[in-house]
ZAMARGU-4260 file (C-alpha; in steps of 0.2 Angstrom, whole numbers, plus 5000, padded with zeros to 4 digits):
<rodrens>
0) 5532/5412/5441 | 5529/5430/5435 | 5518/5439/5446 | 5516/5425/5457 | 5506/5434/5471
5) 5494/5443/5460 | 5490/5426/5452 | 5489/5417/5468 | 5480/5432/5478 | 5466/5434/5460
10) 5460/5450/5467 | 5453/5455/5450 | 5443/5438/5446 | 5438/5436/5462 | 5429/5455/5460
15) 5424/5451/5443 | 5416/5435/5449 | 5408/5444/5465 | 5400/5457/5452 | 5393/5444/5442
20) 5385/5438/5457 | 5379/5454/5461 | 5372/5457/5444 | 5365/5440/5445 | 5355/5444/5463
25) 5349/5459/5455 | 5342/5450/5439 | 5332/5439/5449 | 5323/5452/5461 | 5333/5446/5477
30) 5341/5462/5480 | 5335/5479/5472 | 5346/5492/5463 | 5351/5502/5478 | 5359/5487/5486
35) 5368/5483/5470 | 5375/5497/5467 | 5379/5497/5484 | 5388/5481/5485 | 5398/5486/5469
40) 5406/5502/5472 | 5413/5494/5490 | 5420/5480/5478 | 5425/5492/5464 | 5432/5506/5476
45) 5441/5493/5490 | 5461/5494/5487 | 5471/5482/5493 | 5485/5491/5505 | 5501/5481/5509
50) 5512/5494/5521 | 5531/5492/5521 | 5544/5498/5531 | 5559/5495/5539 | 5576/5503/5542
55) 5587/5510/5528 | 5598/5495/5520 | 5586/5483/5524 | 5583/5480/5507 | 5565/5487/5503
60) 5568/5494/5487 | 5576/5477/5480 | 5561/5467/5487 | 5549/5480/5479 | 5558/5476/5464
65) 5556/5457/5465 | 5540/5456/5475 | 5528/5468/5464 | 5539/5473/5446 | 5551/5457/5445
70) 5562/5467/5436 | 5576/5483/5442 | 5565/5496/5444 | 5566/5506/5460 | 5582/5515/5462
75) 5589/5513/5480 | 5581/5525/5494 | 5590/5540/5499 | 5596/5542/5521 | 5581/5539/5532
80) 5578/5555/5537 | 5574/5563/5519 | 5568/5548/5512 | 5550/5551/5503 | 5532/5541/5506
85) 5530/5531/5492 | 5511/5522/5485 | 5515/5510/5470 | 5497/5509/5459 | 5489/5504/5444
90) 5488/5519/5431 | 5487/5516/5412 | 5505/5526/5406 | 5518/5525/5417 | 5522/5541/5428
95) 5523/5548/5445 | 5515/5562/5453 | 5525/5572/5467 | 5518/5583/5482 | 5529/5595/5489
100) 5531/5600/5508 | 5520/5617/5511 | 5529/5634/5513 | 5525/5635/5531 | 5533/5615/5534
105) 5548/5620/5525 | 5549/5636/5538 | 5548/5624/5551 | 5562/5616/5547 | 5572/5630/5541
110) 5570/5635/5559 | 5574/5617/5566 | 5590/5617/5555 | 5595/5631/5563 | 5598/5623/5581
115) 5614/5615/5588 | 5610/5598/5590 | 5626/5594/5600 | 5617/5608/5615 | 5601/5596/5615
120) 5599/5581/5625 | 5583/5573/5619 | 5587/5561/5604 | 5574/5563/5595 | 5574/5582/5596
125) 5592/5579/5588 | 5588/5567/5575 | 5576/5579/5569 | 5587/5594/5568 | 5601/5584/5557
130) 5587/5577/5545 | 5581/5596/5547 | 5600/5602/5543 | 5601/5587/5530 | 5586/5593/5519
135) 5593/5612/5520 | 5607/5604/5513 | 5600/5597/5497 | 5588/5608/5494 | 5603/5620/5486
140) 5600/5610/5469 | 5585/5621/5467 | 5591/5637/5468 | 5578/5652/5469 | 5565/5638/5462
145) 5563/5631/5475 | 5548/5644/5483 | 5539/5643/5466 | 5538/5622/5471 | 5531/5623/5488
150) 5513/5617/5491 | 5514/5612/5475 | 5511/5594/5466 | 5520/5588/5450 | 5518/5576/5438
155) 5532/5571/5427 | 5540/5555/5418 | 5542/5541/5426 | 5560/5538/5419 | 5564/5554/5431
160) 5558/5544/5447 | 5575/5544/5453 | 5575/5564/5454 | 5560/5561/5468 | 5568/5546/5478
165) 5584/5544/5472 | 5597/5548/5487 | 5605/5563/5475 | 5588/5567/5466 | 5584/5588/5462
170) 5568/5586/5473 | 5573/5573/5486 | 5575/5589/5498 | 5555/5594/5497 | 5546/5581/5491
175) 5534/5574/5505 | 5526/5559/5496 | 5526/5550/5477 | 5514/5542/5470 | 5520/5529/5455
180) 5507/5525/5442 | 5514/5508/5434 | 5502/5500/5420 | 5503/5483/5426 | 5485/5474/5427
185) 5489/5465/5443 | 5492/5484/5450 | 5472/5486/5450 | 5464/5490/5466 | 5481/5488/5474
190) 5491/5501/5483 | 5512/5495/5491 | 5514/5510/5500 | 5535/5511/5503 | 5537/5521/5520
195) 5551/5531/5525 | 5559/5531/5541 | 5547/5536/5557 | 5553/5551/5566 | 5550/5561/5553
200) 5557/5580/5554 | 5543/5585/5543 | 5526/5579/5557 | 5512/5581/5543 | 5523/5568/5535
205) 5525/5557/5548 | 5505/5556/5549 | 5503/5552/5533 | 5513/5536/5535 | 5503/5533/5551
210) 5487/5534/5542 | 5493/5523/5527 | 5500/5506/5541 | 5482/5510/5550 | 5471/5508/5534
215) 5486/5494/5529 | 5478/5475/5524 | 5494/5469/5531 | 5512/5477/5538 | 5527/5471/5534
220) 5541/5473/5545 | 5559/5470/5533 | 5575/5466/5544 | 5592/5467/5538 | 5597/5449/5544
225) 5616/5456/5545 | 5609/5467/5561 | 5592/5459/5562 | 5580/5468/5576 | 5593/5482/5581
230) 5589/5499/5590 | 5581/5504/5575 | 5569/5491/5573 | 5566/5490/5590 | 5559/5510/5590
235) 5548/5504/5572 | 5541/5490/5581 | 5539/5497/5599 | 5533/5514/5593 | 5529/5518/5577
240) 5519/5502/5574 | 5512/5501/5592 | 5506/5517/5587 | 5497/5513/5572 | 5485/5501/5581
245) 5489/5487/5567 | 5486/5471/5572 | 5493/5462/5554 | 5514/5463/5554 | 5522/5451/5547
250) 5541/5451/5548 | 5553/5446/5535 | 5573/5443/5537 | 5579/5452/5521 | 5598/5447/5514
255) 5598/5431/5524 | 5612/5426/5514 | 5625/5436/5523 | 5624/5425/5539 | 5621/5413/5530
260) 5636/5411/5521 | 5645/5415/5537 | 5636/5397/5545 | 5622/5401/5553 | 5607/5392/5548
265) 5589/5399/5543 | 5582/5392/5561 | 5596/5400/5570 | 5592/5417/5560 | 5573/5413/5562
270) 5574/5410/5580 | 5588/5425/5586 | 5575/5437/5579 | 5560/5427/5587 | 5570/5429/5604
275) 5577/5447/5602 | 5559/5451/5600 | 5554/5442/5615 | 5565/5450/5626 | 5562/5469/5621
280) 5542/5467/5624 | 5548/5460/5643 | 5562/5475/5643 | 5547/5488/5637 | 5535/5481/5645
285) 5527/5475/5631 | 5518/5459/5634 | 5504/5465/5623 | 5514/5466/5607 | 5522/5452/5611
290) 5507/5443/5612 | 5500/5448/5595 | 5520/5442/5586 | 5522/5427/5597 | 5512/5417/5581
295) 5520/5429/5569 | 5535/5418/5561 | 5549/5428/5556 | 5552/5423/5540 | 5570/5422/5530
300) 5571/5427/5512 | 5583/5433/5501 | 5574/5451/5491 | 5589/5451/5480 | 5589/5433/5475
305) 5571/5434/5471 | 5573/5447/5458 | 5588/5437/5451 | 5577/5423/5446 | 5567/5435/5438
310) 5580/5445/5426 | 5583/5440/5411 | 5602/5432/5412 | 5608/5444/5398 | 5604/5457/5410
315) 5613/5448/5423 | 5628/5444/5416 | 5630/5462/5408 | 5628/5471/5424 | 5643/5470/5438
320) 5633/5467/5453 | 5620/5456/5448 | 5633/5445/5441 | 5642/5445/5455 | 5625/5442/5466
325) 5622/5426/5454 | 5638/5420/5457 | 5640/5422/5477 | 5623/5415/5476 | 5625/5401/5465
330) 5642/5397/5477 | 5632/5397/5492 | 5617/5385/5490 | 5622/5376/5476 | 5612/5384/5463
335) 5613/5381/5443 | 5594/5387/5438 | 5584/5402/5441 | 5570/5390/5448 | 5581/5383/5461
340) 5588/5404/5464 | 5568/5408/5466 | 5565/5393/5478 | 5581/5397/5488 | 5577/5415/5488
345) 5561/5411/5500 | 5551/5425/5497 | 5536/5411/5492 | 5537/5411/5510 | 5533/5426/5512
350) 5520/5429/5498 | 5511/5414/5506 | 5512/5422/5524 | 5503/5439/5517 | 5490/5429/5507
355) 5482/5420/5521 | 5482/5435/5532 | 5477/5445/5516 | 5463/5431/5515 | 5461/5432/5534
360) 5455/5450/5535 | 5453/5457/5516 | 5443/5443/5507 | 5428/5440/5523 | 5423/5460/5520
365) 5426/5462/5501 | 5419/5445/5496 | 5413/5433/5509 | 5400/5448/5519 | 5393/5452/5502
370) 5390/5434/5496 | 5382/5430/5514 | 5372/5445/5513 | 5365/5440/5496 | 5362/5419/5499
375) 5354/5426/5516 | 5342/5435/5504 | 5338/5420/5493 | 5338/5409/5511 | 5326/5421/5517
380) 5314/5421/5502 | 5313/5402/5503 | 5309/5403/5520 | 5297/5413/5519 | 5288/5401/5504
385) 5290/5388/5515 | 5280/5396/5528 | 5266/5400/5516 | 5266/5382/5511 | 5266/5377/5528
390) 5249/5389/5529 | 5241/5383/5515 | 5244/5365/5518 | 5238/5368/5535 | 5223/5378/5528
395) 5218/5365/5516 | 5217/5352/5530 | 5207/5362/5542 | 5193/5365/5527 | 5193/5347/5524
400) 5191/5343/5542 | 5175/5339/5552 | 5171/5348/5570 | 5180/5336/5579 | 5196/5334/5570
405) 5196/5356/5571 | 5194/5353/5590 | 5209/5341/5592 | 5219/5353/5581 | 5217/5368/5590
410) 5220/5358/5609 | 5237/5353/5600 | 5238/5372/5594 | 5239/5379/5609 | 5247/5365/5619
415) 5260/5370/5607 | 5259/5388/5610 | 5261/5387/5629 | 5277/5375/5629 | 5285/5384/5616
420) 5283/5403/5624 | 5289/5392/5642 | 5306/5386/5631 | 5307/5405/5623 | 5304/5413/5643
425) 5319/5399/5648 | 5332/5404/5633 | 5328/5421/5640 | 5334/5418/5660 | 5349/5408/5651
430) 5354/5421/5638 | 5352/5433/5654 | 5365/5421/5663 | 5377/5419/5649 | 5379/5440/5647
435) 5378/5445/5665 | 5395/5432/5666 | 5403/5438/5651 | 5399/5455/5656 | 5406/5452/5675
440) 5425/5443/5667 | 5426/5456/5654 | 5424/5472/5664 | 5437/5464/5676 | 5450/5462/5661
445) 5445/5478/5656 | 5450/5487/5673 | 5464/5476/5676 | 5472/5481/5657 | 5467/5502/5663
450) 5476/5497/5680 | 5491/5491/5673 | 5493/5507/5661 | 5490/5517/5674 | 5505/5509/5685
455) 5516/5509/5668 | 5511/5529/5665 | 5516/5533/5685 | 5533/5524/5681 | 5536/5531/5666
460) 5531/5549/5677 | 5545/5545/5691 | 5557/5542/5678 | 5554/5557/5671 | 5570/5566/5673
465) 5573/5583/5678 | 5582/5589/5661 | 5571/5578/5649 | 5557/5588/5641 | 5539/5589/5642
470) 5536/5583/5625 | 5546/5568/5628 | 5535/5566/5644 | 5518/5569/5634 | 5528/5557/5619
475) 5529/5544/5633 | 5512/5544/5640 | 5502/5547/5624 | 5511/5530/5618 | 5506/5520/5635
480) 5489/5525/5630 | 5487/5525/5612 | 5491/5506/5615 | 5481/5504/5629 | 5466/5510/5617
485) 5471/5502/5602 | 5477/5485/5606 | 5474/5479/5624 | 5456/5487/5627 | 5452/5482/5608
490) 5460/5464/5609 | 5450/5460/5626 | 5433/5464/5618 | 5437/5456/5604 | 5440/5439/5614
495) 5423/5446/5624 | 5415/5444/5606 | 5424/5427/5602 | 5415/5421/5617 | 5399/5428/5618
500) 5398/5421/5600 | 5401/5403/5605 | 5390/5402/5620 | 5374/5410/5613 | 5375/5399/5599
505) 5378/5383/5612 | 5363/5393/5621 | 5353/5393/5604 | 5357/5376/5595 | 5348/5368/5614
510) 5333/5379/5610 | 5332/5374/5592 | 5335/5356/5598 | 5318/5357/5611 | 5310/5367/5600
515) 5310/5353/5586 | 5304/5342/5600 | 5290/5354/5604 | 5283/5356/5586 | 5283/5338/5581
520) 5268/5338/5595 | 5258/5348/5580 | 5255/5333/5569 | 5252/5341/5556 | 5252/5337/5536
525) 5264/5325/5531 | 5273/5337/5521 | 5277/5347/5537 | 5294/5340/5544 | 5298/5350/5561
530) 5316/5347/5560 | 5317/5355/5541 | 5308/5369/5548 | 5318/5375/5562 | 5333/5372/5554
535) 5326/5384/5541 | 5324/5394/5553 | 5340/5393/5562 | 5351/5397/5545 | 5340/5413/5542
540) 5342/5418/5563 | 5355/5429/5558 | 5362/5435/5575 | 5378/5442/5577 | 5387/5448/5591
545) 5398/5459/5582 | 5410/5473/5587 | 5396/5484/5587 | 5390/5480/5603 | 5403/5490/5611
550) 5408/5510/5611 | 5420/5508/5596 | 5420/5498/5578 | 5434/5491/5568 | 5431/5509/5557
555) 5451/5513/5553 | 5444/5530/5549 | 5436/5533/5565 | 5443/5542/5578 | 5434/5530/5593
560) 5435/5537/5613 | 5435/5522/5621 | 5429/5530/5638 | 5444/5526/5646 | 5454/5545/5647
565) 5460/5557/5636 | 5478/5563/5633 | 5481/5573/5647 | 5486/5590/5639 | 5477/5599/5652
570) 5492/5597/5664 | 5503/5604/5655 | 5495/5616/5642 | 5503/5626/5630 | 5520/5617/5634
575) 5521/5608/5617 | 5517/5626/5608 | 5536/5630/5605 | 5537/5633/5624 | 5549/5616/5629
580) 5563/5625/5632 | 5557/5637/5644 | 5546/5626/5652 | 5556/5631/5672 | 5547/5647/5669
585) 5531/5641/5668 | 5531/5626/5681 | 5541/5617/5692 | 5547/5600/5685 | 5539/5591/5703
590) 5524/5600/5705 | 5520/5594/5685 | 5526/5577/5690 | 5513/5578/5704 | 5497/5587/5694
595) 5502/5571/5680 | 5500/5557/5695 | 5485/5565/5700 | 5477/5565/5683 | 5480/5547/5681
600) 5475/5540/5696 | 5458/5551/5695 | 5455/5543/5676 | 5460/5524/5683 | 5447/5528/5698
605) 5435/5535/5686 | 5437/5521/5673 | 5420/5508/5672 | 5425/5493/5661 | 5405/5490/5663
610) 5405/5508/5653 | 5413/5496/5637 | 5401/5483/5635 | 5383/5491/5636 | 5374/5486/5622
615) 5380/5466/5625 | 5365/5464/5637 | 5351/5471/5627 | 5357/5458/5613 | 5346/5448/5623
620) 5328/5456/5619 | 5335/5456/5600 | 5337/5437/5597 | 5320/5434/5610 | 5311/5444/5599
625) 5315/5438/5584 | 5313/5419/5590 | 5294/5424/5593 | 5292/5431/5577 | 5299/5415/5569
630) 5291/5406/5579 | 5277/5410/5591 | 5270/5428/5577 | 5274/5416/5559 | 5271/5402/5564
635) 5258/5397/5577 | 5249/5412/5578 | 5242/5412/5555 | 5239/5393/5561 | 5227/5399/5576
640) 5219/5412/5565 | 5218/5402/5549 | 5208/5389/5563 | 5196/5403/5568 | 5192/5409/5551
645) 5189/5391/5545 | 5176/5389/5560 | 5168/5406/5556 | 5168/5405/5537 | 5151/5403/5529
650) 5156/5404/5512 | 5158/5386/5502 | 5171/5377/5507 | 5174/5369/5491 | 5178/5384/5484
655) 5190/5388/5497 | 5199/5371/5494 | 5202/5374/5476 | 5210/5391/5479 | 5221/5385/5495
660) 5227/5373/5483 | 5229/5382/5467 | 5240/5396/5478 | 5250/5380/5486 | 5253/5373/5469
665) 5261/5391/5463 | 5271/5392/5480 | 5279/5374/5479 | 5284/5380/5461 | 5292/5395/5469
670) 5301/5386/5482 | 5309/5375/5466 | 5312/5391/5458 | 5323/5400/5472 | 5332/5381/5478
675) 5339/5383/5457 | 5344/5401/5460 | 5353/5396/5477 | 5363/5381/5468 | 5366/5393/5453
680) 5373/5408/5464 | 5382/5393/5474 | 5391/5387/5459 | 5395/5404/5454 | 5406/5405/5469
</rodrens>
């Protein structure tokens, strides 16, 4: 069962297979060297990122030991507020790289630590004060050496990892992040991010955590089954995960063997967590996040049991903690082997869920897109050859035909051209109606979402206490706005995209069926099959109603402007620059609230849902242009030109027939060659 997740995912094997396909496509001339290098660079540099989040005592370290190493490798973590961000990835040798806080970041914590937490009403600020004080207390181990370490990076042996992430580690007080390099082949191209708690005392560290989670292909929230989905878990999910904008969240209920031992069933544990998530969603007004999570089935598991299933029995027997856990699990679940221990741990259930998300998210981008693009290149080459075959065959037929037959050919060709142009005009009208309806409904949904968010923001301002800080108000409003931008509007536009694809595909399918009938009236040579020709055109007709039609993309590294409203810092300009304690000296509470209400109302009234959907209507012109190019410009117009040339030709027709037949033979040979190449690449997949 060793490395089960990575073996089943087969990431490296798939990368190597895709690399072979890319190299083969370049060898046979389908793609040039620049395209080849672009594909290879994307595959080589792409990293699978799995983010693991959750509060202390949820068993994240044990989970990572069983999930990644299948051995007792990582030490128990330190306290929530001083835990470092840890990244596990491949390295040719075991080592760690630690990044320490900068001198400025440390000075900020020294100032925070001097504050009295008992005199602060805001819970978030209070926790940061206590965390800063804890950092100062732990830093005494470094003495005067601390100043020489701040702002530095330090490489160390793997055996000293505990000094950076352990509860009593020498460097834990100043460690911002630790990268663990481990020589396990299955970690190549993989990055496992073990995040510390949120509400981080070091702002830069918290921002880095959020950046990692934004990039993550899947985020795993680990709950402690003995106290699943408590207030801390709710904060992580509904505040921090929501702010990161990730829509790929899985939930593991670790240590499920504890409530199971007390008589609770797995279904009861799972149902309790689902109910708590739903209630929290309703209470906090986050129906959108609940919608994302409603299809996410919480998975009870025991990372400890999974680890016991992999450790050598000698190591278990020689360790009091492991041997006690083994006996307890065997008694609770009537287990007598490590294979049964693995099955009852349910780690494989969680692994299957992770793989399912990754295959849906990662493989589409990393493998399916370049593969489809390469196959499209080959099919386009084949279609071009088939079009040339049609032209050579029709040229031979025209050269061999008497004048009266040429007249009939031209008459049929002109009738087909007129009918097809009418069909294309009708297609344009149908697409116009389709897109206008999509934009109408879509803009209404977008505007309703903004209205709902603004209503929520008005409520936030109304409930803002007179003695609550302006930073708290800013954070609450910012959180509501970010959720609107990164979740609600994005999800609505994703739905609009899906609807557009479906409706456009139906409209085009009807057009292509009608076109087959129209082209059959050409009555060309026996080798011309209108159905095969239209099928080839429709398959290469690579229209994609993707997110580039809107004013944002899926690029996680882009800070998109959704055109809704900016964070309204101008209303309380300067109040977040360390002046929160003196707010009364600058602006009256009621005046500030009124100004914020006015700003929200203005942004709401200025919002126009159609402004987010400008490209979707313009797409109609692109579709019509491609249709005309495929059927009129590349098929019918060249046929008419051939007729004109045959009529005007005074050159020996016999020679032209011989030349056309030779060209036709070469084209058919090339077509067979391309068919073989396409089949070869399909076999390589």
